[in-house]
N, C-alpha and C positions, 0 to 999 in steps of 0.2 A: 504493500500500500504506500509506503514511504517512497519507494522507487518510482511509482506511478505519479505521485505528486511532484517529484523532481523533474520527471519528463514533461509533465504538463507545464510547469513553470519555465522550463527551458524552451519548449515549443512556443509558449506565450511571448517570451522575450524575442524569439526569432520572428514571430508574426508581427509584433510591434515594430521591430527594426525594419522589416520589409515595408510595412505601411509608411513608416517615417521616411525611408529612402525614396519610396514612390512619390510621396507628397513633396519632398524636396526637389525631385526631378521635374515634377509638374510646375513647381513655382519658379524654377530657373528658366527664364525666357531665353530662346535662341536669339543671338544678336547678329544683325546684318548691317553692312555698311550703308551710308547715306545715299549712295547711288543705286540702291536696289529698286528695280521697277517691277520685278516679278512678284507674283502672289507669295506671301510668306505664311508660315504655319500659325496656328492659333497661339496667341500670347507672345508672338515674336516681337522683337524690338529693333526697328530700323534706326540705328544710332549714329550720331555725328562723331564717329570714332576719332577722326583726325581734326576735330574742332574747326571745320571749314566754315560753318555758319557764324562762328564768333567774329570773323572779320567784318561781317555786316552789322553786328550789334552796335547800338548807339543811336545818336540823333543826327539826322541828315537834313540839310536845308537847300532849298532852291527857289528861284523866282520865275513866275510865269503869269502872263496876262494881267499885269499890275497887281499881283498877289504874291504872298510869301507862303511857301509850303514847307512845313516841318513834319518829318516822320521819324519815329523811334522804333527800331527793330530790336527784338529780343528773342533768343532761342528758348523754346520750351518743349517739354515732352507732352504729346497729346495722345489721346486714345482714338483710334480709328477702327473701322470695321468694314469687312466685305459683306457681312450680313449680321443679323442680330446675334448669331451664335459663333461668329468668327471675328473676334476682336484682336487687334494688334496695336502696337505703340510706335510712335515715330517722333524724332526730333524735327521741329520745324521752326521757321521764323514767324513771329506775329508782328504786325505793325499797327501802331496807334499814331494818328495824324491830326494836325490842325492846320487851318488855312487862315491867314490874316490879310488885312489890307496892306498895300505896298509900304505904308509908313509903320506897319505893325502896331497900330493903335486899336483897330477893331478886329474882333474875331468873327470869321464867317462860318467856319466849321471847327468843331473840337470834339474829338472822341478819345482824348488822352486819359480820361478818367475811367474807361472801361476796364474790366478785369482782363487778365492775360488770356483766360479761357473764353472770352466773349468779344474778341476784337473783330473788326470788320474786314481786316486783311490777314489772311493765314497762308503760310507757305505751302507749297506743293512738292516741288522736286527740282533737281538740277538738270539742265540740258548742257550737253558738251559741244554741240555743233549748231550753227556755224561759229558761235563763240561760247565760252564757258559762262553760263548765266543761270540765275535762280528764278523760278516761277512761283508766283503767288496768286491767290484768288481773292477778289473783292466782292463782298455782298453787303449791301447797306439797307437794312430793314426800315431805316428812318427816311429813306428817299425812295419809296415805292419799290423796295427790293432791287434797286439798281445793282447791276453786277458787271464784273469784268475780269480780265486777266492782266497780270502785271509781270514784266520781265525786268530784272535788274542785273547789271554786270559792272565790274570794275573797269575803269578806263585809264587808270594810271598804276604804275608798279607799286607805289606805296599804299594803295587801296584807300585813298582819301576822297575819291570821286566815283560816283556811280552814274551810269546811264540808266534812266528810268523810262520804260515804255508801257503805256496803259492802253488796252483795247476794250472798249465797251461791248459787253455781250448781252445787255438787257434785251430780253425777248418780248415778254408780255408783261404789262403792268397790271397789278391787282385791281379789282373792281372798286376798291375804296381809295385809290390813288387820287389826290386832289388835282393832279396834272392831266388826268385821263382825257377829259373833254374840254380842255382849255387851250388857247393859243400859246400859253406860257410853256417854254421848254422845261424839260426835266432838269433840275439843278445838277451841275457837274462839279463835284468837289475835288476831283483828282486831275492833275495835269496829264495830257496825252503823252508828251515827251519832254523830258527835262534832265538837266545835269544836276545832281545832288552833291553837296560837299559836306563832309563829316565835320561836326561841330566839336 
């Protein structure tokens, strides 16, 4: 009887050890480099291993159309999904911007107070051709869900200037949009093309 109790305790320890090792294996996400574009496994992490996004972090400034544009980029880890039961994680840039009059007295747009997980500009991925550039998506629920794609790339070797290109992709306006049946154009808070300088 004593030998049977010892065997049961030994087996229990082994079972617990197997369960703990299995749980540890599941909790350790597989890490993939930032350039990964293929589908990744459940709970994988597309990580900025070489800190390439850090060069973009900080506040950038440019002037366009008698306005001054400021944008602050920050790298964060976000949760993404292919479907509700296939979640993964990814390092991306998020952007918070404000637009001022040319004399920088009046503020036209300002979303710098949004949380990092609720910004209107969120990074997507790197493109390597024709130039090395980073892609971001813009969606603005405050301006009738205006949307667009942004491409940024460095234009000098010390990485203090960025070329910014924005393409509007707004397709349909929601039925409650105040600009839907008026001659007033939909407000455009982002420059189409601009050179930004790091502050």
